[in-house]
C-alpha positions in Angstrom: -7.9 -13.2 -17.2 -7.3 -16.2 -14.9 -6.5 -13.8 -12.1 -9.8 -12.1 -12.4 -11.7 -15.4 -12.2 -9.8 -16.4 -9.1 -10.5 -13.0 -7.6 -14.2 -13.5 -8.5 -14.3 -16.8 -6.7 -12.8 -15.3 -3.6 -15.2 -12.4 -3.8 -18.2 -14.8 -4.1 -17.0 -16.7 -1.0 -16.8 -13.4 0.9 -20.2 -12.4 -0.4 -21.7 -15.5 1.0 -20.1 -14.8 4.3 -21.4 -11.3 4.2 -24.9 -12.4 3.4 -24.9 -15.0 6.2 -23.7 -12.4 8.7 -26.0 -9.7 7.3 -22.9 -7.4 6.8 -22.5 -7.1 3.0 -21.7 -3.3 3.1 -19.4 -3.7 6.2 -17.4 -6.5 4.5 -17.1 -4.4 1.4 -15.7 -1.4 3.3 -13.3 -3.7 5.2 -12.1 -5.4 2.1 -11.5 -2.1 0.3 -9.7 -0.7 3.3 -7.5 -3.7 3.5 -6.6 -3.5 -0.2 -5.9 0.3 0.2 -3.8 -0.2 3.3 -1.7 -2.8 1.6 -1.3 -0.7 -1.5 -0.2 2.3 0.6 2.5 0.3 2.5 5.5 -0.9 0.5 6.8 -2.6 3.7 3.7 -4.7 4.1 3.8 -5.6 0.5 7.4 -6.8 0.8 6.5 -9.0 3.8 3.4 -10.5 2.1 5.1 -11.4 -1.1 8.5 -12.5 0.3 9.1 -16.2 -0.1 11.3 -16.1 3.0 8.3 -15.3 5.3 6.2 -18.5 5.9 2.5 -18.3 4.9 1.5 -19.0 8.5 3.5 -15.9 9.7 1.9 -13.8 7.0 -1.5 -15.0 7.9 -0.9 -14.2 11.6 0.4 -10.7 10.8 -2.7 -10.0 8.6 -5.0 -11.4 11.2 -3.6 -9.3 14.0 -3.6 -6.1 11.9 -7.2 -6.5 10.8 -8.4 -7.6 14.3 -7.0 -4.4 15.7 -9.5 -2.3 13.8 -12.4 -4.3 15.1 -13.1 -6.5 12.1 -15.5 -9.4 12.7 -13.9 -12.8 13.4 -15.3 -14.3 10.2 -13.7 -11.6 8.1 -10.3 -12.0 9.8 -10.5 -15.8 9.2 -11.4 -15.2 5.6 -8.4 -12.9 5.0 -6.1 -15.4 6.7 -7.4 -18.1 4.4 -6.7 -15.9 1.4 -3.1 -15.3 2.6 -2.5 -19.0 3.4 -3.5 -19.8 -0.2 -0.9 -17.3 -1.4 -3.5 -14.9 -2.9 -2.7 -11.8 -0.8 -1.6 -9.9 -3.9 -5.2 -10.1 -5.1 -6.8 -8.1 -2.3 -7.6 -5.1 -4.6 -9.1 -7.4 -7.3 -11.1 -9.2 -4.7 -12.4 -5.9 -3.3 -13.4 -4.7 -6.8 -15.2 -8.0 -7.6 -16.9 -7.9 -4.2 -18.0 -4.4 -4.8 -19.6 -5.4 -8.1 -21.4 -8.3 -6.4 -22.8 -6.0 -3.6 -23.8 -3.3 -6.2 -25.7 -6.0 -8.1 -27.4 -7.2 -5.0 -28.4 -3.6 -4.0 -29.5 -2.7 -7.5 -26.8 -0.1 -7.8 -24.5 1.0 -10.6 -21.4 3.1 -10.5 -20.9 6.0 -12.9 -18.1 8.5 -13.4 -19.1 11.9 -14.7 -16.5 14.3 -16.2 -17.4 17.9 -16.6 -15.5 20.9 -18.0 -15.9 22.8 -14.7 -16.6 21.7 -11.1 -20.3 20.7 -10.7 -22.3 22.3 -7.9 -24.5 20.1 -5.7 -27.7 20.9 -7.6 -26.1 19.8 -10.9 -24.7 16.6 -9.3 -28.2 15.7 -7.9 -29.8 16.4 -11.2 -27.3 14.2 -13.1 -27.7 11.4 -10.6 -31.5 11.6 -10.7 -31.5 11.6 -14.5 -29.2 8.6 -14.7 -31.2 6.8 -12.0 -34.4 7.3 -14.0 -32.8 6.3 -17.3 -31.0 3.2 -16.0 -33.6 2.0 -13.5 -31.0 1.5 -10.8 -29.6 3.6 -8.0 -26.6 5.5 -9.4 -23.5 6.1 -7.3 -21.6 8.8 -9.2 -18.1 10.3 -8.9 -17.6 13.7 -10.5 -14.3 14.8 -12.0 -13.2 17.9 -13.9 -11.7 17.6 -17.5 -11.0 21.0 -18.9 -10.5 19.5 -22.4 -14.2 18.9 -22.7 -14.8 22.7 -23.2 -18.4 22.2 -21.9 -21.0 19.6 -21.3 -20.2 16.2 -19.7 -19.0 12.7 -20.4 -20.7 9.9 -18.4 -19.3 6.4 -18.1 -21.4 3.6 -16.7 -19.6 0.3 -16.9 -18.5 -0.1 -20.5 -21.0 2.5 -21.8 -20.1 6.1 -22.5 -22.6 8.9 -22.9 -20.7 11.8 -24.5 -22.5 15.1 -24.3 -19.4 17.2 -24.4 -19.0 20.4 -26.5 -15.7 19.0 -27.8 -17.6 16.0 -29.3 -20.2 18.3 -30.8 -17.6 20.5 -32.4 -15.8 17.4 -33.8 -19.1 16.2 -35.3 -19.7 19.6 -36.8 -16.2 19.6 -38.3 -16.8 16.3 -40.0 -20.1 17.4 -41.4 -18.5 20.5 -42.9 -15.5 18.7 -44.3 
């Protein structure tokens, strides 16, 4: 719990930087890419968590790596400050919290949609349009396949679940008959 509030504080600081620079979306992509790159590299993780490597060296390494991809100076300095304070293991939490802040600012919501079979483009557009109308926010949906559903779909938006699966309907019918 404490880790998430710390990550939230760092995300809010980055959000302010992004607003001032007019680069909210860019900073979100950069933060997510940084977190993913660190998660994908066990060697980088070892260096960043090693107590034998001074924080100044860690900060310099992160700064050089991020600057190589053309990140803005303010973003590089932000990441270096995070590393100097020993919070480099929280990059993915910070990225998630930052994404939530940006989504709130842009009046967006993220949804995951599980269907029994792969959805075609028309169905995806229809689901997104229906959710957008129902929720009053722009919906960014990710679609997955779950063969256990038998038919229909299960939609998750935040902590809400809309279960329109055939499996659920059959379970309900079974309870009614029992």
